PyMOL Python script that loads the backbone (N, CA, C, O; Angstrom):
from pymol import cmd

cmd.read_pdbstr("""\
ATOM      1  N   MET A   1      80.137 127.361 137.087  1.00  0.00           N
ATOM      2  CA  MET A   1      81.130 127.896 138.645  1.00  0.00           C
ATOM      3  C   MET A   1      80.814 126.788 139.203  1.00  0.00           C
ATOM      4  O   MET A   1      81.491 126.611 140.216  1.00  0.00           O
ATOM      5  N   ALA A   2      79.532 125.337 138.832  1.00  0.00           N
ATOM      6  CA  ALA A   2      79.409 124.401 140.121  1.00  0.00           C
ATOM      7  C   ALA A   2      80.333 122.961 139.059  1.00  0.00           C
ATOM      8  O   ALA A   2      80.756 121.865 139.426  1.00  0.00           O
ATOM      9  N   LEU A   3      80.345 123.739 137.481  1.00  0.00           N
ATOM     10  CA  LEU A   3      79.986 122.192 137.034  1.00  0.00           C
ATOM     11  C   LEU A   3      82.034 121.731 136.805  1.00  0.00           C
ATOM     12  O   LEU A   3      82.347 120.582 136.494  1.00  0.00           O
ATOM     13  N   PRO A   4      83.271 122.985 137.056  1.00  0.00           N
ATOM     14  CA  PRO A   4      84.386 122.449 137.159  1.00  0.00           C
ATOM     15  C   PRO A   4      84.756 121.460 138.185  1.00  0.00           C
ATOM     16  O   PRO A   4      85.669 120.638 138.101  1.00  0.00           O
ATOM     17  N   PHE A   5      83.592 121.713 139.578  1.00  0.00           N
ATOM     18  CA  PHE A   5      83.786 121.258 140.663  1.00  0.00           C
ATOM     19  C   PHE A   5      82.957 119.757 140.515  1.00  0.00           C
ATOM     20  O   PHE A   5      83.507 118.877 141.178  1.00  0.00           O
ATOM     21  N   VAL A   6      82.173 119.467 140.035  1.00  0.00           N
ATOM     22  CA  VAL A   6      81.536 118.345 139.534  1.00  0.00           C
ATOM     23  C   VAL A   6      82.436 116.812 139.077  1.00  0.00           C
ATOM     24  O   VAL A   6      82.690 115.671 139.463  1.00  0.00           O
ATOM     25  N   LEU A   7      82.720 118.051 137.677  1.00  0.00           N
ATOM     26  CA  LEU A   7      83.766 117.372 137.418  1.00  0.00           C
ATOM     27  C   LEU A   7      85.541 116.582 137.448  1.00  0.00           C
ATOM     28  O   LEU A   7      86.339 115.747 137.023  1.00  0.00           O
ATOM     29  N   GLY A   8      85.185 117.826 138.436  1.00  0.00           N
ATOM     30  CA  GLY A   8      86.955 117.087 139.260  1.00  0.00           C
ATOM     31  C   GLY A   8      86.668 115.754 140.382  1.00  0.00           C
ATOM     32  O   GLY A   8      87.391 114.872 140.844  1.00  0.00           O
ATOM     33  N   LEU A   9      85.218 116.126 140.540  1.00  0.00           N
ATOM     34  CA  LEU A   9      84.891 114.705 141.480  1.00  0.00           C
ATOM     35  C   LEU A   9      84.973 113.858 141.298  1.00  0.00           C
ATOM     36  O   LEU A   9      85.530 112.970 141.943  1.00  0.00           O
ATOM     37  N   ALA A  10      83.819 113.794 139.221  1.00  0.00           N
ATOM     38  CA  ALA A  10      83.988 112.359 139.157  1.00  0.00           C
ATOM     39  C   ALA A  10      85.160 111.648 138.731  1.00  0.00           C
ATOM     40  O   ALA A  10      85.471 110.476 138.939  1.00  0.00           O
ATOM     41  N   VAL A  11      85.760 112.554 138.097  1.00  0.00           N
ATOM     42  CA  VAL A  11      87.390 112.159 137.528  1.00  0.00           C
ATOM     43  C   VAL A  11      88.337 111.204 138.651  1.00  0.00           C
ATOM     44  O   VAL A  11      89.004 110.202 138.391  1.00  0.00           O
ATOM     45  N   GLY A  12      88.113 111.988 140.172  1.00  0.00           N
ATOM     46  CA  GLY A  12      88.227 111.673 140.938  1.00  0.00           C
ATOM     47  C   GLY A  12      87.793 110.500 141.358  1.00  0.00           C
ATOM     48  O   GLY A  12      88.714 109.749 141.680  1.00  0.00           O
ATOM     49  N   ALA A  13      86.587 110.007 141.489  1.00  0.00           N
ATOM     50  CA  ALA A  13      86.311 108.941 141.845  1.00  0.00           C
ATOM     51  C   ALA A  13      86.155 107.733 140.600  1.00  0.00           C
ATOM     52  O   ALA A  13      85.674 106.619 140.810  1.00  0.00           O
ATOM     53  N   GLY A  14      86.459 108.016 139.812  1.00  0.00           N
ATOM     54  CA  GLY A  14      86.429 106.706 138.808  1.00  0.00           C
ATOM     55  C   GLY A  14      88.100 106.761 139.121  1.00  0.00           C
ATOM     56  O   GLY A  14      88.318 105.590 139.430  1.00  0.00           O
ATOM     57  N   ALA A  15      89.299 107.421 139.204  1.00  0.00           N
ATOM     58  CA  ALA A  15      90.376 107.261 139.616  1.00  0.00           C
ATOM     59  C   ALA A  15      90.618 106.316 140.732  1.00  0.00           C
ATOM     60  O   ALA A  15      91.524 105.499 140.898  1.00  0.00           O
ATOM     61  N   VAL A  16      89.380 106.686 141.605  1.00  0.00           N
ATOM     62  CA  VAL A  16      89.630 105.625 143.160  1.00  0.00           C
ATOM     63  C   VAL A  16      89.078 104.423 142.791  1.00  0.00           C
ATOM     64  O   VAL A  16      89.478 103.338 143.211  1.00  0.00           O
ATOM     65  N   VAL A  17      88.142 104.584 141.995  1.00  0.00           N
ATOM     66  CA  VAL A  17      87.585 102.846 141.663  1.00  0.00           C
ATOM     67  C   VAL A  17      88.389 102.387 140.940  1.00  0.00           C
ATOM     68  O   VAL A  17      88.730 101.299 141.404  1.00  0.00           O
ATOM     69  N   ALA A  18      88.908 102.609 140.030  1.00  0.00           N
ATOM     70  CA  ALA A  18      90.197 102.307 139.001  1.00  0.00           C
ATOM     71  C   ALA A  18      91.187 101.548 139.641  1.00  0.00           C
ATOM     72  O   ALA A  18      91.297 100.345 139.407  1.00  0.00           O
ATOM     73  N   PHE A  19      91.784 102.033 140.285  1.00  0.00           N
ATOM     74  CA  PHE A  19      93.254 101.935 141.658  1.00  0.00           C
ATOM     75  C   PHE A  19      92.500 100.956 142.086  1.00  0.00           C
ATOM     76  O   PHE A  19      93.110  99.943 141.744  1.00  0.00           O
ATOM     77  N   ASN A  20      91.353 100.583 142.736  1.00  0.00           N
ATOM     78  CA  ASN A  20      90.704  99.934 143.961  1.00  0.00           C
ATOM     79  C   ASN A  20      90.024  98.487 142.894  1.00  0.00           C
ATOM     80  O   ASN A  20      89.289  97.663 143.437  1.00  0.00           O
ATOM     81  N   LYS A  21      90.311  98.382 141.707  1.00  0.00           N
ATOM     82  CA  LYS A  21      89.773  96.991 140.518  1.00  0.00           C
ATOM     83  C   LYS A  21      91.019  96.865 139.914  1.00  0.00           C
ATOM     84  O   LYS A  21      91.227  95.819 139.299  1.00  0.00           O
ATOM     85  N   SER A  22      91.891  97.708 139.960  1.00  0.00           N
ATOM     86  CA  SER A  22      93.640  97.131 138.932  1.00  0.00           C
ATOM     87  C   SER A  22      92.917  96.069 138.943  1.00  0.00           C
ATOM     88  O   SER A  22      91.926  96.263 138.239  1.00  0.00           O
ATOM     89  N   ASP A  23      92.929  94.766 139.519  1.00  0.00           N
ATOM     90  CA  ASP A  23      93.179  93.694 139.255  1.00  0.00           C
ATOM     91  C   ASP A  23      92.421  92.925 138.224  1.00  0.00           C
ATOM     92  O   ASP A  23      92.787  92.224 137.280  1.00  0.00           O
ATOM     93  N   LYS A  24      91.292  93.258 138.676  1.00  0.00           N
ATOM     94  CA  LYS A  24      90.355  92.501 137.337  1.00  0.00           C
ATOM     95  C   LYS A  24      90.780  93.730 136.726  1.00  0.00           C
ATOM     96  O   LYS A  24      89.760  93.656 136.041  1.00  0.00           O
ATOM     97  N   LEU A  25      91.317  94.783 136.329  1.00  0.00           N
ATOM     98  CA  LEU A  25      91.288  95.982 135.353  1.00  0.00           C
ATOM     99  C   LEU A  25      91.787  95.137 133.970  1.00  0.00           C
ATOM    100  O   LEU A  25      91.342  94.961 132.836  1.00  0.00           O
ATOM    101  N   LYS A  26      93.165  94.653 134.866  1.00  0.00           N
ATOM    102  CA  LYS A  26      94.628  94.072 134.118  1.00  0.00           C
ATOM    103  C   LYS A  26      93.958  93.220 133.524  1.00  0.00           C
ATOM    104  O   LYS A  26      93.621  93.219 132.340  1.00  0.00           O
ATOM    105  N   LYS A  27      93.624  92.051 134.771  1.00  0.00           N
ATOM    106  CA  LYS A  27      91.950  90.686 133.953  1.00  0.00           C
ATOM    107  C   LYS A  27      92.114  90.852 132.718  1.00  0.00           C
ATOM    108  O   LYS A  27      92.948  90.517 131.878  1.00  0.00           O
ATOM    109  N   VAL A  28      90.765  91.679 132.763  1.00  0.00           N
ATOM    110  CA  VAL A  28      90.381  92.209 131.725  1.00  0.00           C
ATOM    111  C   VAL A  28      91.155  92.795 130.932  1.00  0.00           C
ATOM    112  O   VAL A  28      91.272  91.996 130.002  1.00  0.00           O
ATOM    113  N   ALA A  29      91.951  93.965 130.634  1.00  0.00           N
ATOM    114  CA  ALA A  29      92.638  93.615 129.475  1.00  0.00           C
ATOM    115  C   ALA A  29      93.146  93.053 128.968  1.00  0.00           C
ATOM    116  O   ALA A  29      93.282  93.295 127.768  1.00  0.00           O
ATOM    117  N   ASN A  30      93.792  91.867 129.599  1.00  0.00           N
ATOM    118  CA  ASN A  30      94.586  90.416 129.292  1.00  0.00           C
ATOM    119  C   ASN A  30      93.726  89.651 128.464  1.00  0.00           C
ATOM    120  O   ASN A  30      94.192  89.152 127.440  1.00  0.00           O
ATOM    121  N   THR A  31      92.561  89.492 128.758  1.00  0.00           N
ATOM    122  CA  THR A  31      91.813  89.250 128.343  1.00  0.00           C
ATOM    123  C   THR A  31      91.179  89.452 126.753  1.00  0.00           C
ATOM    124  O   THR A  31      90.778  88.605 125.954  1.00  0.00           O
ATOM    125  N   LEU A  32      91.280  91.137 126.640  1.00  0.00           N
ATOM    126  CA  LEU A  32      90.637  91.333 125.512  1.00  0.00           C
ATOM    127  C   LEU A  32      91.993  91.355 124.336  1.00  0.00           C
ATOM    128  O   LEU A  32      92.033  90.997 123.159  1.00  0.00           O
ATOM    129  N   PHE A  33      93.225  92.049 125.407  1.00  0.00           N
ATOM    130  CA  PHE A  33      94.604  91.822 124.427  1.00  0.00           C
ATOM    131  C   PHE A  33      94.827  90.435 123.883  1.00  0.00           C
ATOM    132  O   PHE A  33      95.304  90.255 122.762  1.00  0.00           O
ATOM    133  N   ASP A  34      94.365  89.152 124.944  1.00  0.00           N
ATOM    134  CA  ASP A  34      94.309  87.785 123.799  1.00  0.00           C
ATOM    135  C   ASP A  34      93.378  87.776 122.413  1.00  0.00           C
ATOM    136  O   ASP A  34      93.725  87.494 121.266  1.00  0.00           O
ATOM    137  N   LYS A  35      92.101  88.175 122.910  1.00  0.00           N
ATOM    138  CA  LYS A  35      91.600  88.091 121.904  1.00  0.00           C
ATOM    139  C   LYS A  35      91.601  88.661 120.602  1.00  0.00           C
ATOM    140  O   LYS A  35      91.325  87.905 119.671  1.00  0.00           O
ATOM    141  N   SER A  36      91.833  89.725 120.386  1.00  0.00           N
ATOM    142  CA  SER A  36      92.308  90.495 119.633  1.00  0.00           C
ATOM    143  C   SER A  36      93.362  90.189 119.327  1.00  0.00           C
ATOM    144  O   SER A  36      93.780  90.978 118.480  1.00  0.00           O
ATOM    145  N   LYS A  37      94.076  89.417 119.571  1.00  0.00           N
ATOM    146  CA  LYS A  37      95.368  89.005 119.079  1.00  0.00           C
ATOM    147  C   LYS A  37      94.669  87.638 117.856  1.00  0.00           C
ATOM    148  O   LYS A  37      94.695  87.648 116.626  1.00  0.00           O
ATOM    149  N   ASP A  38      94.146  86.671 118.728  1.00  0.00           N
ATOM    150  CA  ASP A  38      93.242  86.120 118.127  1.00  0.00           C
ATOM    151  C   ASP A  38      93.274  85.972 116.422  1.00  0.00           C
ATOM    152  O   ASP A  38      93.832  85.383 115.497  1.00  0.00           O
ATOM    153  N   VAL A  39      91.643  87.541 116.939  1.00  0.00           N
ATOM    154  CA  VAL A  39      91.630  87.576 115.829  1.00  0.00           C
ATOM    155  C   VAL A  39      92.329  88.183 114.881  1.00  0.00           C
ATOM    156  O   VAL A  39      91.866  87.992 113.756  1.00  0.00           O
ATOM    157  N   ALA A  40      93.351  88.897 114.932  1.00  0.00           N
ATOM    158  CA  ALA A  40      94.702  89.455 114.017  1.00  0.00           C
ATOM    159  C   ALA A  40      95.222  88.404 113.542  1.00  0.00           C
ATOM    160  O   ALA A  40      95.616  88.389 112.376  1.00  0.00           O
ATOM    161  N   SER A  41      95.320  87.347 114.336  1.00  0.00           N
ATOM    162  CA  SER A  41      96.238  86.295 113.082  1.00  0.00           C
ATOM    163  C   SER A  41      95.018  85.618 112.981  1.00  0.00           C
ATOM    164  O   SER A  41      94.766  85.769 111.785  1.00  0.00           O
ATOM    165  N   SER A  42      94.325  85.131 113.337  1.00  0.00           N
ATOM    166  CA  SER A  42      93.230  84.511 112.069  1.00  0.00           C
ATOM    167  C   SER A  42      92.719  85.806 111.004  1.00  0.00           C
ATOM    168  O   SER A  42      91.554  85.849 110.609  1.00  0.00           O
ATOM    169  N   SER A  43      93.208  86.299 110.813  1.00  0.00           N
ATOM    170  CA  SER A  43      92.475  87.216 109.700  1.00  0.00           C
ATOM    171  C   SER A  43      94.079  87.318 108.939  1.00  0.00           C
ATOM    172  O   SER A  43      94.028  87.117 107.725  1.00  0.00           O
ATOM    173  N   ILE A  44      95.170  87.541 109.377  1.00  0.00           N
ATOM    174  CA  ILE A  44      95.766  87.301 108.744  1.00  0.00           C
ATOM    175  C   ILE A  44      96.716  85.238 108.115  1.00  0.00           C
ATOM    176  O   ILE A  44      97.619  84.603 107.570  1.00  0.00           O
ATOM    177  N   GLU A  45      95.765  85.273 108.664  1.00  0.00           N
ATOM    178  CA  GLU A  45      95.929  83.308 107.910  1.00  0.00           C
ATOM    179  C   GLU A  45      94.986  83.436 106.466  1.00  0.00           C
ATOM    180  O   GLU A  45      95.283  83.106 105.317  1.00  0.00           O
ATOM    181  N   LYS A  46      93.804  84.014 106.980  1.00  0.00           N
ATOM    182  CA  LYS A  46      92.201  84.807 105.941  1.00  0.00           C
ATOM    183  C   LYS A  46      93.380  84.692 105.244  1.00  0.00           C
ATOM    184  O   LYS A  46      93.976  83.788 104.659  1.00  0.00           O
ATOM    185  N   SER A  47      93.494  85.484 105.395  1.00  0.00           N
ATOM    186  CA  SER A  47      95.020  86.980 104.139  1.00  0.00           C
ATOM    187  C   SER A  47      95.272  85.811 103.553  1.00  0.00           C
ATOM    188  O   SER A  47      94.490  85.274 102.769  1.00  0.00           O
ATOM    189  N   LYS A  48      96.583  85.256 103.957  1.00  0.00           N
ATOM    190  CA  LYS A  48      97.441  84.524 103.497  1.00  0.00           C
ATOM    191  C   LYS A  48      96.730  83.563 102.633  1.00  0.00           C
ATOM    192  O   LYS A  48      97.679  82.828 102.358  1.00  0.00           O
ATOM    193  N   GLU A  49      95.672  83.037 101.987  1.00  0.00           N
ATOM    194  CA  GLU A  49      95.435  81.651 101.755  1.00  0.00           C
ATOM    195  C   GLU A  49      94.404  83.173 100.655  1.00  0.00           C
ATOM    196  O   GLU A  49      94.319  83.230  99.428  1.00  0.00           O
ATOM    197  N   LYS A  50      94.044  83.765 101.270  1.00  0.00           N
ATOM    198  CA  LYS A  50      93.314  84.691  99.819  1.00  0.00           C
ATOM    199  C   LYS A  50      94.187  85.125  98.385  1.00  0.00           C
ATOM    200  O   LYS A  50      94.088  85.122  97.158  1.00  0.00           O
ATOM    201  N   VAL A  51      95.145  85.512  99.548  1.00  0.00           N
ATOM    202  CA  VAL A  51      96.545  85.944  97.642  1.00  0.00           C
ATOM    203  C   VAL A  51      97.428  84.896  97.750  1.00  0.00           C
ATOM    204  O   VAL A  51      98.629  85.058  97.534  1.00  0.00           O
ATOM    205  N   GLU A  52      96.802  83.503  98.162  1.00  0.00           N
ATOM    206  CA  GLU A  52      97.409  82.285  97.694  1.00  0.00           C
ATOM    207  C   GLU A  52      96.439  81.733  96.261  1.00  0.00           C
ATOM    208  O   GLU A  52      96.773  81.422  95.117  1.00  0.00           O
ATOM    209  N   ASP A  53      95.236  81.787  96.899  1.00  0.00           N
ATOM    210  CA  ASP A  53      94.210  81.464  95.512  1.00  0.00           C
ATOM    211  C   ASP A  53      94.369  83.353  94.368  1.00  0.00           C
ATOM    212  O   ASP A  53      94.444  83.847  93.243  1.00  0.00           O
ATOM    213  N   VAL A  54      94.340  83.525  95.310  1.00  0.00           N
ATOM    214  CA  VAL A  54      94.242  85.038  93.455  1.00  0.00           C
ATOM    215  C   VAL A  54      96.049  84.447  92.998  1.00  0.00           C
ATOM    216  O   VAL A  54      96.187  83.615  92.101  1.00  0.00           O
ATOM    217  N   LYS A  55      97.038  84.908  93.610  1.00  0.00           N
ATOM    218  CA  LYS A  55      98.350  84.191  92.711  1.00  0.00           C
ATOM    219  C   LYS A  55      98.028  83.460  91.873  1.00  0.00           C
ATOM    220  O   LYS A  55      98.135  83.779  90.689  1.00  0.00           O
ATOM    221  N   GLN A  56      97.242  81.536  92.509  1.00  0.00           N
ATOM    222  CA  GLN A  56      97.165  80.841  91.909  1.00  0.00           C
ATOM    223  C   GLN A  56      96.299  81.078  90.161  1.00  0.00           C
ATOM    224  O   GLN A  56      96.536  80.437  89.138  1.00  0.00           O
ATOM    225  N   THR A  57      95.288  82.210  90.356  1.00  0.00           N
ATOM    226  CA  THR A  57      94.372  82.516  89.264  1.00  0.00           C
ATOM    227  C   THR A  57      94.843  83.316  87.967  1.00  0.00           C
ATOM    228  O   THR A  57      94.435  83.388  86.808  1.00  0.00           O
ATOM    229  N   ILE A  58      96.343  84.130  89.007  1.00  0.00           N
ATOM    230  CA  ILE A  58      96.647  84.576  87.713  1.00  0.00           C
ATOM    231  C   ILE A  58      98.013  84.138  87.611  1.00  0.00           C
ATOM    232  O   ILE A  58      98.702  84.606  86.704  1.00  0.00           O
ATOM    233  N   ASN A  59      98.394  83.488  88.240  1.00  0.00           N
ATOM    234  CA  ASN A  59      99.199  82.278  87.030  1.00  0.00           C
ATOM    235  C   ASN A  59      98.480  80.731  86.077  1.00  0.00           C
ATOM    236  O   ASN A  59      98.940  79.966  85.229  1.00  0.00           O
ATOM    237  N   ALA A  60      97.319  80.848  86.709  1.00  0.00           N
ATOM    238  CA  ALA A  60      96.302  80.066  85.532  1.00  0.00           C
ATOM    239  C   ALA A  60      96.321  81.235  84.600  1.00  0.00           C
ATOM    240  O   ALA A  60      96.956  81.003  83.572  1.00  0.00           O
ATOM    241  N   THR A  61      95.887  82.222  84.667  1.00  0.00           N
ATOM    242  CA  THR A  61      95.589  82.685  83.545  1.00  0.00           C
ATOM    243  C   THR A  61      96.401  83.433  82.097  1.00  0.00           C
ATOM    244  O   THR A  61      96.007  83.965  81.059  1.00  0.00           O
ATOM    245  N   ALA A  62      97.223  83.240  82.482  1.00  0.00           N
ATOM    246  CA  ALA A  62      98.831  83.470  82.832  1.00  0.00           C
ATOM    247  C   ALA A  62      99.084  82.107  81.544  1.00  0.00           C
ATOM    248  O   ALA A  62      99.822  82.248  80.569  1.00  0.00           O
ATOM    249  N   GLU A  63      98.322  80.904  81.836  1.00  0.00           N
ATOM    250  CA  GLU A  63      99.264  80.033  81.377  1.00  0.00           C
ATOM    251  C   GLU A  63      97.831  80.074  80.282  1.00  0.00           C
ATOM    252  O   GLU A  63      98.120  80.355  79.119  1.00  0.00           O
ATOM    253  N   CYS A  64      96.830  79.901  80.476  1.00  0.00           N
ATOM    254  CA  CYS A  64      95.751  79.984  79.479  1.00  0.00           C
ATOM    255  C   CYS A  64      96.275  80.931  78.483  1.00  0.00           C
ATOM    256  O   CYS A  64      96.428  80.551  77.322  1.00  0.00           O
ATOM    257  N   ILE A  65      96.506  81.893  78.770  1.00  0.00           N
ATOM    258  CA  ILE A  65      96.714  82.805  77.452  1.00  0.00           C
ATOM    259  C   ILE A  65      97.909  82.772  76.570  1.00  0.00           C
ATOM    260  O   ILE A  65      97.824  83.353  75.488  1.00  0.00           O
ATOM    261  N   LYS A  66      98.941  82.206  76.874  1.00  0.00           N
ATOM    262  CA  LYS A  66     100.366  81.402  76.597  1.00  0.00           C
ATOM    263  C   LYS A  66      99.101  80.420  75.722  1.00  0.00           C
ATOM    264  O   LYS A  66      98.511  80.582  74.654  1.00  0.00           O
ATOM    265  N   GLU A  67      99.073  79.650  76.499  1.00  0.00           N
ATOM    266  CA  GLU A  67      98.085  78.927  75.463  1.00  0.00           C
ATOM    267  C   GLU A  67      97.627  79.103  74.274  1.00  0.00           C
ATOM    268  O   GLU A  67      97.496  78.346  73.312  1.00  0.00           O
ATOM    269  N   LYS A  68      97.403  80.167  74.445  1.00  0.00           N
ATOM    270  CA  LYS A  68      95.692  80.468  73.020  1.00  0.00           C
ATOM    271  C   LYS A  68      96.943  81.329  72.188  1.00  0.00           C
ATOM    272  O   LYS A  68      96.695  81.682  71.035  1.00  0.00           O
ATOM    273  N   LYS A  69      97.848  81.552  72.593  1.00  0.00           N
ATOM    274  CA  LYS A  69      98.812  82.525  72.063  1.00  0.00           C
ATOM    275  C   LYS A  69      99.467  81.391  71.383  1.00  0.00           C
ATOM    276  O   LYS A  69      99.461  81.427  70.152  1.00  0.00           O
ATOM    277  N   GLU A  70      99.920  80.585  71.856  1.00  0.00           N
ATOM    278  CA  GLU A  70     101.285  79.630  70.818  1.00  0.00           C
ATOM    279  C   GLU A  70      99.796  78.393  69.948  1.00  0.00           C
ATOM    280  O   GLU A  70     100.108  77.389  69.307  1.00  0.00           O
ATOM    281  N   GLN A  71      98.466  78.791  70.150  1.00  0.00           N
ATOM    282  CA  GLN A  71      98.202  77.623  69.377  1.00  0.00           C
ATOM    283  C   GLN A  71      97.258  78.678  68.853  1.00  0.00           C
ATOM    284  O   GLN A  71      96.146  78.151  68.838  1.00  0.00           O
ATOM    285  N   ALA A  72      97.154  80.287  68.289  1.00  0.00           N
ATOM    286  CA  ALA A  72      96.639  81.025  67.246  1.00  0.00           C
ATOM    287  C   ALA A  72      98.186  82.018  66.147  1.00  0.00           C
ATOM    288  O   ALA A  72      98.103  82.986  65.392  1.00  0.00           O
ATOM    289  N   ALA A  73      99.608  81.035  66.648  1.00  0.00           N
ATOM    290  CA  ALA A  73     100.862  80.639  65.991  1.00  0.00           C
ATOM    291  C   ALA A  73     100.968  80.192  65.274  1.00  0.00           C
ATOM    292  O   ALA A  73     101.305  80.712  64.210  1.00  0.00           O
ATOM    293  N   LEU A  74     100.594  78.174  65.539  1.00  0.00           N
ATOM    294  CA  LEU A  74     100.165  77.632  65.196  1.00  0.00           C
ATOM    295  C   LEU A  74      98.924  77.098  64.267  1.00  0.00           C
ATOM    296  O   LEU A  74      99.046  76.117  63.533  1.00  0.00           O
ATOM    297  N   VAL A  75      97.573  77.947  64.399  1.00  0.00           N
ATOM    298  CA  VAL A  75      96.889  77.668  62.693  1.00  0.00           C
ATOM    299  C   VAL A  75      97.255  79.089  61.751  1.00  0.00           C
ATOM    300  O   VAL A  75      96.428  79.460  60.918  1.00  0.00           O
ATOM    301  N   GLU A  76      98.498  79.818  61.937  1.00  0.00           N
ATOM    302  CA  GLU A  76      98.853  80.793  61.812  1.00  0.00           C
ATOM    303  C   GLU A  76     100.061  80.006  60.499  1.00  0.00           C
ATOM    304  O   GLU A  76     100.085  79.988  59.269  1.00  0.00           O
ATOM    305  N   ASP A  77     100.976  79.413  61.650  1.00  0.00           N
ATOM    306  CA  ASP A  77     102.058  78.873  60.647  1.00  0.00           C
ATOM    307  C   ASP A  77     101.457  77.928  59.292  1.00  0.00           C
ATOM    308  O   ASP A  77     101.971  77.913  58.173  1.00  0.00           O
ATOM    309  N   SER A  78     100.615  77.398  59.590  1.00  0.00           N
ATOM    310  CA  SER A  78      99.341  76.281  59.543  1.00  0.00           C
ATOM    311  C   SER A  78      98.525  77.264  57.716  1.00  0.00           C
ATOM    312  O   SER A  78      98.727  77.173  56.505  1.00  0.00           O
ATOM    313  N   THR A  79      97.980  77.756  58.271  1.00  0.00           N
ATOM    314  CA  THR A  79      97.655  79.240  56.966  1.00  0.00           C
ATOM    315  C   THR A  79      98.211  79.079  56.118  1.00  0.00           C
ATOM    316  O   THR A  79      97.768  78.412  55.182  1.00  0.00           O
ATOM    317  N   GLU A  80      99.659  79.748  56.113  1.00  0.00           N
ATOM    318  CA  GLU A  80     101.191  80.368  55.826  1.00  0.00           C
ATOM    319  C   GLU A  80     101.202  78.737  55.101  1.00  0.00           C
ATOM    320  O   GLU A  80     100.460  78.626  54.126  1.00  0.00           O
ATOM    321  N   GLU A  81     101.673  77.986  55.349  1.00  0.00           N
ATOM    322  CA  GLU A  81     102.399  76.743  55.034  1.00  0.00           C
ATOM    323  C   GLU A  81     101.178  76.426  53.362  1.00  0.00           C
ATOM    324  O   GLU A  81     101.449  76.502  52.164  1.00  0.00           O
ATOM    325  N   LEU A  82      99.767  76.051  54.146  1.00  0.00           N
ATOM    326  CA  LEU A  82      98.333  75.596  53.462  1.00  0.00           C
ATOM    327  C   LEU A  82      98.443  76.670  51.682  1.00  0.00           C
ATOM    328  O   LEU A  82      98.566  76.178  50.561  1.00  0.00           O
ATOM    329  N   GLU A  83      98.350  78.067  52.015  1.00  0.00           N
ATOM    330  CA  GLU A  83      98.665  78.769  51.383  1.00  0.00           C
ATOM    331  C   GLU A  83      99.763  78.815  50.373  1.00  0.00           C
ATOM    332  O   GLU A  83      99.498  78.889  49.173  1.00  0.00           O
ATOM    333  N   THR A  84     101.246  78.765  50.916  1.00  0.00           N
ATOM    334  CA  THR A  84     102.091  78.186  50.196  1.00  0.00           C
ATOM    335  C   THR A  84     102.164  76.853  49.237  1.00  0.00           C
ATOM    336  O   THR A  84     102.416  77.005  48.041  1.00  0.00           O
ATOM    337  N   LYS A  85     102.017  76.001  49.592  1.00  0.00           N
ATOM    338  CA  LYS A  85     101.833  75.141  49.172  1.00  0.00           C
ATOM    339  C   LYS A  85     100.351  75.948  48.165  1.00  0.00           C
ATOM    340  O   LYS A  85     100.771  76.541  47.172  1.00  0.00           O
ATOM    341  N   ALA A  86      98.998  75.998  48.316  1.00  0.00           N
ATOM    342  CA  ALA A  86      98.286  76.009  46.775  1.00  0.00           C
ATOM    343  C   ALA A  86      98.903  76.980  45.474  1.00  0.00           C
ATOM    344  O   ALA A  86      98.886  76.660  44.286  1.00  0.00           O
ATOM    345  N   LYS A  87      99.407  78.156  46.015  1.00  0.00           N
ATOM    346  CA  LYS A  87     100.640  78.426  45.052  1.00  0.00           C
ATOM    347  C   LYS A  87     101.650  77.888  44.394  1.00  0.00           C
ATOM    348  O   LYS A  87     101.800  78.280  43.237  1.00  0.00           O
ATOM    349  N   GLU A  88     102.396  77.088  44.814  1.00  0.00           N
ATOM    350  CA  GLU A  88     103.141  76.346  44.322  1.00  0.00           C
ATOM    351  C   GLU A  88     102.145  74.873  43.495  1.00  0.00           C
ATOM    352  O   GLU A  88     102.514  74.037  42.670  1.00  0.00           O
ATOM    353  N   LYS A  89     101.238  75.017  43.960  1.00  0.00           N
ATOM    354  CA  LYS A  89     100.275  74.099  42.371  1.00  0.00           C
ATOM    355  C   LYS A  89      99.961  74.610  41.825  1.00  0.00           C
ATOM    356  O   LYS A  89      99.744  73.958  40.804  1.00  0.00           O
ATOM    357  N   GLU A  90      99.525  76.195  41.627  1.00  0.00           N
ATOM    358  CA  GLU A  90      99.022  76.752  41.261  1.00  0.00           C
ATOM    359  C   GLU A  90     100.083  77.355  39.645  1.00  0.00           C
ATOM    360  O   GLU A  90      99.756  77.659  38.497  1.00  0.00           O
ATOM    361  N   GLU A  91     101.354  77.289  40.357  1.00  0.00           N
ATOM    362  CA  GLU A  91     102.638  77.509  38.918  1.00  0.00           C
ATOM    363  C   GLU A  91     102.956  76.220  39.013  1.00  0.00           C
ATOM    364  O   GLU A  91     103.809  75.738  38.268  1.00  0.00           O
TER     365      GLU A  91
END
""", "prot")
cmd.dss("prot")
cmd.show_as("cartoon", "prot")
cmd.util.cbc("prot")
cmd.orient("prot")
């Protein structure tokens, strides 16, 4: 039965203290907000850098695969030409 009364006193006292120190609380809140804003923007910059690195890696990998396919096609064409020439000599 005394618990709601004690809880009410604690909440009321907290409200009075917060009201009396509202200027200090505003300063602390602004400082925390500014810090969190800085952290968020630095995180965004780091994320953008990582995304750019991943894009470059993907593009480099795609170019490498394309070059290997072209080389394989050239080797295949060369092999076919050699086989054709060998058949012509046999005839």
